[in-house]
C-alpha positions as CSV (number, residue, x, y, z in Angstrom):
1,M,-8.6,-15.2,-18.3
2,S,-6.5,-16.8,-21.1
3,G,-2.8,-16.3,-21.5
4,A,-3.1,-16.1,-25.3
5,A,-4.7,-12.7,-25.5
6,G,-4.1,-11.3,-28.9
7,A,-7.7,-10.0,-29.1
8,A,-7.5,-8.5,-25.6
9,V,-4.2,-6.7,-26.2
10,G,-5.2,-5.8,-29.7
11,L,-1.7,-6.1,-31.1
12,S,0.1,-8.5,-33.4
13,A,3.7,-9.6,-33.4
14,A,4.5,-7.7,-36.6
15,G,6.7,-4.7,-36.3
16,T,7.6,-5.1,-32.6
17,F,11.3,-5.7,-33.1
18,G,14.1,-3.2,-33.6
19,G,15.1,0.2,-32.4
20,S,17.1,-1.0,-29.4
21,A,20.3,-2.0,-31.0
22,T,22.7,-0.7,-33.6
23,A,24.3,-2.9,-36.2
24,A,27.2,-4.8,-34.7
25,P,30.6,-5.3,-36.4
26,S,31.2,-8.5,-38.2
27,T,33.8,-9.6,-35.5
28,S,34.2,-9.2,-31.8
29,T,36.7,-10.0,-29.1
30,V,35.9,-12.7,-26.5
31,T,37.8,-13.4,-23.3
32,E,38.5,-17.1,-22.7
33,P,37.3,-18.0,-19.2
34,L,39.9,-19.1,-16.6
35,A,38.6,-21.9,-14.4
36,A,40.2,-23.8,-11.5
37,R,38.1,-26.7,-10.2
38,R,38.6,-26.7,-6.4
39,G,36.4,-29.7,-6.1
40,R,34.2,-30.7,-3.0
41,L,34.9,-28.6,0.1
42,M,33.3,-29.6,3.4
43,S,31.3,-26.8,4.9
44,R,33.3,-24.2,6.7
45,T,36.5,-25.1,4.9
46,V,38.7,-21.9,4.5
47,V,40.6,-21.4,1.3
48,T,43.4,-18.8,1.6
49,A,45.3,-19.5,-1.7
50,P,43.0,-19.5,-4.7
51,A,44.6,-21.1,-7.8
52,I,43.9,-18.1,-10.0
53,P,43.1,-14.4,-9.4
54,L,39.3,-14.4,-8.7
55,T,36.5,-12.6,-10.3
56,H,33.7,-15.1,-9.4
57,L,33.1,-18.4,-7.7
58,S,30.8,-21.2,-8.8
59,V,29.2,-22.9,-5.7
60,A,27.1,-26.0,-6.2
61,H,25.5,-27.6,-3.2
62,S,22.6,-29.9,-2.3
63,G,21.7,-28.4,1.1
64,P,18.7,-26.1,1.6
65,T,20.9,-23.0,1.7
66,A,24.5,-21.9,1.6
67,A,26.6,-18.9,2.2
68,V,30.0,-17.5,1.3
69,R,32.3,-15.0,3.0
70,L,35.3,-13.4,1.3
71,R,38.7,-12.3,2.4
72,T,39.8,-8.9,1.0
73,R,42.4,-6.4,2.0
74,K,39.9,-5.1,4.5
75,G,39.6,-8.5,6.2
76,W,36.8,-11.0,6.1
77,S,33.4,-9.9,4.7
78,D,30.0,-10.7,6.3
79,W,28.4,-14.0,5.2
80,L,26.7,-13.7,1.9
81,E,23.7,-15.9,1.7
82,I,23.2,-17.8,-1.5
83,S,19.6,-18.2,-2.8
84,S,19.8,-21.0,-5.3
85,C,17.1,-21.7,-7.9
86,P,16.0,-25.2,-9.0
87,N,16.7,-24.6,-12.7
88,G,17.6,-27.1,-15.3
89,R,16.6,-28.6,-18.7
90,D,13.3,-30.3,-19.3
91,D,15.0,-33.5,-20.4
92,R,17.0,-33.9,-17.2
93,A,16.4,-34.2,-13.5
94,V,17.4,-31.1,-11.4
95,S,20.3,-32.1,-9.1
96,A,22.6,-29.8,-7.1
97,R,21.9,-26.1,-7.1
98,S,24.6,-23.9,-8.4
99,D,25.3,-20.2,-8.0
100,I,27.7,-17.6,-9.2
101,V,29.2,-15.3,-6.5
102,V,30.9,-12.0,-7.5
103,V,34.2,-11.9,-5.5
104,D,35.9,-9.0,-7.3
105,G,39.6,-9.7,-6.4
106,A,39.1,-11.6,-3.1
107,T,42.2,-13.4,-1.9
108,G,40.4,-16.1,0.1
109,Y,36.9,-17.5,0.8
110,E,34.9,-19.8,3.0
111,V,31.8,-21.7,2.0
112,Q,29.1,-22.8,4.5
113,V,26.3,-25.2,3.7
114,S,23.3,-25.1,6.0
115,D,23.1,-28.9,6.5
116,G,26.9,-29.2,7.0
117,S,27.4,-31.1,3.8
118,A,30.0,-30.3,1.1
119,A,29.9,-27.8,-1.7
120,T,31.6,-28.1,-5.1
121,V,33.5,-25.0,-5.9
122,V,35.1,-23.8,-9.1
123,E,37.2,-20.6,-9.1
124,L,36.7,-18.4,-12.1
125,N,38.3,-15.4,-13.7
126,M,36.2,-13.8,-16.5
127,V,38.4,-10.8,-17.4
128,D,42.1,-11.9,-17.6
129,G,42.0,-14.8,-20.0
130,A,43.4,-14.8,-23.5
131,R,41.5,-12.8,-26.0
132,R,40.7,-13.8,-29.5
133,T,38.8,-12.3,-32.4
134,V,35.7,-14.3,-33.5
135,A,33.0,-13.8,-36.2
136,N,29.8,-12.5,-34.7
137,A,27.1,-15.2,-34.9
138,E,24.2,-12.7,-35.0
139,T,23.0,-9.2,-34.8
140,N,19.5,-8.8,-33.5
141,S,17.2,-6.4,-31.7
142,L,15.1,-6.5,-28.6
143,P,11.3,-6.9,-28.8
144,L,9.8,-3.6,-27.8
145,P,6.2,-2.5,-27.1
146,P,4.8,0.2,-29.4
147,N,5.9,3.8,-29.1
148,T,8.8,3.1,-26.8
149,R,10.5,6.4,-26.3
150,R,13.7,5.3,-24.5
151,P,14.5,1.7,-25.4
152,P,16.9,0.1,-22.9
153,T,20.5,-0.5,-23.9
154,Y,20.6,-4.0,-25.4
155,L,23.6,-6.3,-25.7
156,P,23.3,-9.3,-28.0
157,R,25.5,-12.3,-27.2
158,S,28.4,-10.7,-29.2
159,G,27.9,-7.5,-27.1
160,W,28.6,-9.1,-23.7
161,G,31.4,-11.4,-25.0
162,A,29.7,-14.8,-25.2
163,D,32.3,-17.4,-26.2
164,E,30.1,-19.4,-28.7
165,S,32.6,-22.2,-28.7
166,L,31.5,-23.2,-25.2
167,R,28.1,-24.4,-26.5
168,L,29.4,-26.2,-29.6
169,A,30.9,-29.6,-30.0
170,P,34.2,-30.0,-31.8
171,N,32.3,-30.7,-35.1
172,G,30.4,-27.4,-34.7
173,S,27.1,-29.0,-33.7
174,Q,25.1,-27.6,-30.8
175,L,25.6,-29.4,-27.5
176,W,22.1,-28.4,-26.7
177,P,20.1,-28.4,-29.9
178,T,17.6,-25.7,-30.2
179,E,13.9,-26.5,-30.0
180,F,11.0,-24.1,-30.5
181,Y,7.6,-24.0,-28.9
182,P,4.6,-21.6,-28.7
183,V,4.8,-19.1,-25.8
184,Q,2.4,-19.6,-22.9
185,T,3.9,-17.6,-20.0
186,L,6.8,-15.3,-18.8
187,T,8.8,-15.9,-15.6
188,V,10.7,-13.3,-13.6
189,H,13.9,-14.4,-11.8
190,H,16.7,-12.8,-9.7
191,S,20.3,-14.2,-9.8
192,G,20.1,-14.6,-6.1
193,V,23.3,-13.4,-4.5
194,Y,23.6,-10.0,-2.7
195,Q,27.1,-9.6,-4.2
196,H,25.4,-9.1,-7.6
197,N,24.0,-5.8,-6.3
198,E,26.4,-2.9,-7.2
199,D,28.3,-5.3,-9.4
200,P,31.4,-3.6,-10.9
201,D,31.3,-5.6,-14.1
202,P,27.9,-7.1,-14.8
203,A,28.9,-8.3,-18.3
204,A,31.6,-10.4,-16.7
205,T,28.9,-11.8,-14.3
206,V,26.7,-12.7,-17.3
207,R,29.8,-14.5,-18.8
208,A,30.3,-16.3,-15.5
209,I,26.6,-17.4,-15.3
210,Y,26.9,-18.6,-18.9
211,Y,30.1,-20.6,-18.1
212,D,28.5,-22.1,-15.0
213,Q,25.3,-23.2,-16.7
214,C,26.7,-24.1,-20.1
215,V,29.8,-26.0,-18.9
216,L,29.8,-26.7,-15.2
217,Q,26.1,-27.7,-15.0
218,E,26.3,-29.1,-18.6
219,F,23.2,-27.4,-19.9
220,G,25.0,-26.6,-23.1
221,D,24.1,-22.9,-22.9
222,I,22.9,-20.2,-20.5
223,G,19.5,-21.1,-19.0
224,Y,17.8,-17.6,-19.1
225,H,16.4,-16.0,-22.3
226,L,17.2,-12.4,-21.2
227,L,19.1,-10.8,-18.2
228,I,18.9,-7.3,-16.9
229,D,21.5,-5.5,-14.8
230,E,21.1,-2.7,-12.2
231,A,21.7,0.0,-14.8
232,G,18.8,-1.4,-16.9
233,R,21.0,-2.9,-19.6
234,V,19.5,-6.0,-21.2
235,Y,21.6,-9.0,-22.2
236,E,20.6,-11.7,-24.6
237,G,20.7,-15.1,-23.0
238,R,20.0,-18.5,-24.6
239,Y,21.0,-18.7,-28.2
240,S,18.0,-19.0,-30.6
241,D,19.1,-18.6,-34.2
242,P,20.8,-16.1,-36.5
243,G,17.5,-14.2,-37.0
244,P,16.5,-10.6,-36.3
245,Q,15.5,-11.1,-32.6
246,P,16.5,-12.9,-29.5
247,V,14.3,-15.5,-27.7
248,Y,12.4,-16.4,-30.8
249,G,13.2,-18.8,-33.6
250,P,12.9,-18.6,-37.4
251,G,9.3,-19.9,-37.7
252,V,5.8,-19.2,-36.4
253,G,3.2,-21.5,-35.0
254,A,-0.2,-22.4,-36.5
255,D,-1.7,-19.3,-35.1
256,G,1.0,-17.0,-36.6
257,R,2.7,-16.3,-33.3
258,P,6.5,-16.6,-33.1
259,L,8.0,-19.7,-31.4
260,M,10.4,-19.4,-28.5
261,V,13.6,-21.4,-28.0
262,N,13.5,-23.7,-25.1
263,A,15.8,-22.8,-22.2
264,A,16.5,-24.0,-18.6
265,H,15.3,-21.5,-16.0
266,V,12.5,-23.4,-14.2
267,G,13.4,-27.1,-13.7
268,G,10.9,-29.2,-15.7
269,Y,8.7,-26.3,-16.7
270,N,10.7,-24.5,-19.5
271,A,9.0,-25.3,-22.9
272,G,6.6,-22.4,-23.6
273,N,8.0,-20.4,-20.7
274,I,10.3,-17.4,-21.3
275,G,12.7,-16.6,-18.4
276,V,13.9,-13.0,-17.7
277,C,16.5,-12.7,-14.9
278,L,17.4,-9.6,-12.8
279,L,21.0,-9.6,-11.7
280,G,21.0,-9.2,-7.9
281,R,19.1,-10.4,-4.9
282,Y,15.9,-8.8,-3.8
283,S,14.9,-10.4,-0.5
284,S,15.3,-7.1,1.4
285,I,15.6,-4.4,-1.3
286,L,13.8,-3.6,-4.6
287,P,15.4,-3.5,-8.0
288,T,16.8,-0.2,-9.1
289,P,14.4,2.1,-11.0
290,A,16.4,1.5,-14.1
291,A,16.2,-2.2,-13.8
292,S,12.5,-2.1,-13.0
293,T,11.8,0.1,-16.0
294,S,13.7,-2.2,-18.4
295,L,12.0,-5.2,-16.9
296,A,8.6,-3.7,-17.6
297,V,9.6,-2.8,-21.2
298,V,11.0,-6.2,-21.8
299,L,7.9,-8.0,-20.5
300,A,5.7,-5.7,-22.6
301,G,7.7,-6.4,-25.7
302,L,7.5,-10.1,-25.2
303,S,3.8,-9.9,-24.4
304,V,3.1,-8.0,-27.6
305,A,5.3,-10.3,-29.8
306,S,3.7,-13.5,-28.2
307,R,0.2,-12.0,-28.0
308,L,-0.1,-12.6,-24.2
309,N,-2.4,-10.9,-21.7
310,P,0.1,-9.6,-19.1
311,T,-2.6,-9.5,-16.4
312,G,-4.1,-12.9,-17.2
313,R,-3.6,-16.5,-16.2
314,T,-2.9,-19.5,-18.3
315,G,-3.3,-23.3,-18.0
316,Y,0.3,-24.1,-18.7
317,V,1.1,-27.5,-20.2
318,N,4.7,-28.4,-20.9
319,P,4.7,-29.8,-24.5
320,V,7.7,-31.9,-23.7
321,S,6.6,-33.8,-20.6
322,G,2.9,-32.9,-20.2
323,V,3.2,-31.5,-16.7
324,G,1.6,-28.2,-15.9
325,G,-0.8,-26.1,-13.9
326,N,-2.6,-22.8,-13.7
327,V,-0.2,-19.9,-13.3
328,A,-0.1,-16.1,-14.0
329,V,1.0,-15.2,-17.5
330,I,3.7,-13.1,-15.8
331,S,4.8,-15.1,-12.8
332,G,7.7,-15.2,-10.4
333,H,9.9,-18.3,-10.2
334,R,8.5,-19.3,-6.8
335,D,5.0,-19.5,-8.3
336,W,6.0,-22.7,-10.1
337,A,6.5,-24.5,-6.8
338,S,2.7,-24.7,-6.6
339,V,2.5,-26.8,-9.8
340,G,5.5,-29.1,-9.0
341,A,8.8,-27.2,-9.4
342,G,11.1,-27.1,-6.5
343,P,10.8,-24.4,-3.8
344,T,12.8,-21.2,-4.2
345,E,12.9,-17.6,-2.8
346,C,13.3,-16.3,-6.4
347,P,12.7,-13.5,-7.4
348,G,13.1,-12.3,-3.8
349,D,10.9,-11.9,-0.7
350,Y,10.8,-8.1,-0.9
351,F,10.3,-7.9,-4.7
352,Y,7.8,-10.7,-5.2
353,P,4.8,-8.8,-3.8
354,Y,5.4,-6.1,-6.4
355,L,4.7,-8.4,-9.3
356,A,1.0,-7.5,-9.2
357,E,2.0,-3.8,-9.8
358,L,4.5,-4.9,-12.5
359,R,1.7,-6.7,-14.4
360,Q,-0.3,-3.5,-14.4
361,D,2.7,-1.5,-15.7
362,V,3.2,-4.0,-18.5
363,A,-0.4,-3.9,-19.4
364,T,-0.2,-0.1,-19.7
365,L,2.8,-0.3,-21.9
366,V,1.1,-2.7,-24.3
367,G,-2.0,-0.5,-24.5
368,M,-4.4,-2.3,-22.3
369,R,-6.7,-0.5,-19.9
370,P,-5.6,-0.9,-16.3
371,T,-7.6,-3.4,-14.3
372,P,-9.9,-1.4,-12.0
373,P,-9.5,-2.1,-8.2
374,P,-12.1,-4.5,-6.7
375,R,-15.3,-2.8,-5.5
376,P,-15.9,-2.8,-1.8
377,P,-18.5,-5.2,-0.6
378,R,-22.1,-3.8,-0.2
379,R,-23.3,-3.3,3.2
């Protein structure tokens, strides 16, 4: 089956945006991030005096896996395994893996890298920095499938407090200039740390991921197109343009389909590939019903706007590098390992088998008939 399935879905991109956001004010308040670079810490180094009050840690490492434990008023926590993803821009090699850990006021921490090497740690505070009023760069609405009765709560970049100055050079130019490509596929991620489950301030975590990927990893912006928290709220990720919708740019391709902005969520396989990230780790639990519902709605809206067949497959080719392979139109991050991307657990060992069911849910939302189960073999 082909990924470009406008005929199969029977819908066009026209009229699929809106209804999920109210008009934003012309200005908003952003909180400047506080960051203290701890530097390289050898595995099992204990830090008992953070330089700043902590809300998050950025942990970058080159080992296969890593873990963090936190000291709170109740004592030391259990080890929190970090499940890093090999993400990055198409024009750069993927190097050390980096993760954001929600620490929520911890007074100490210890990092362990599986191969005994060092980790590079940056201490972060995403809530107590100086606040300033800025002009909102955009007001947009989430792509929705037809007849959506209860659209998810949607936060454009101004809604979750994105500090747009982080992605801009002193002269106002973009550190990572936007480029736009036809959409070929959609990829589901998880953020990969258990501490993101039951997160007390998911908007602050989105700001921390933004700071980590934009500044510390030097992407120039956040690497995901959209993010979803456990309450089902949807956050705009990578900046596209001041137009009426996230993810997509101002023009359309030769076939009339909208073009997506390139991002950095699957190292080397980004152009033409929209990335949607669930906050949390799903190696032993499933996403909440609210998050699952929003994920299906988001994928359905993107499928309609891009005229994709959510149950199909596509022969993906990266228009930047020419690499590619055959993948599901709606894939998990780990599926890209089979065509050359690095190995990853993402979007979670427990959740991954449910992607087949998710594709059927998305197909129903866009108006396709469910795929019938295979017939039993004749005797």
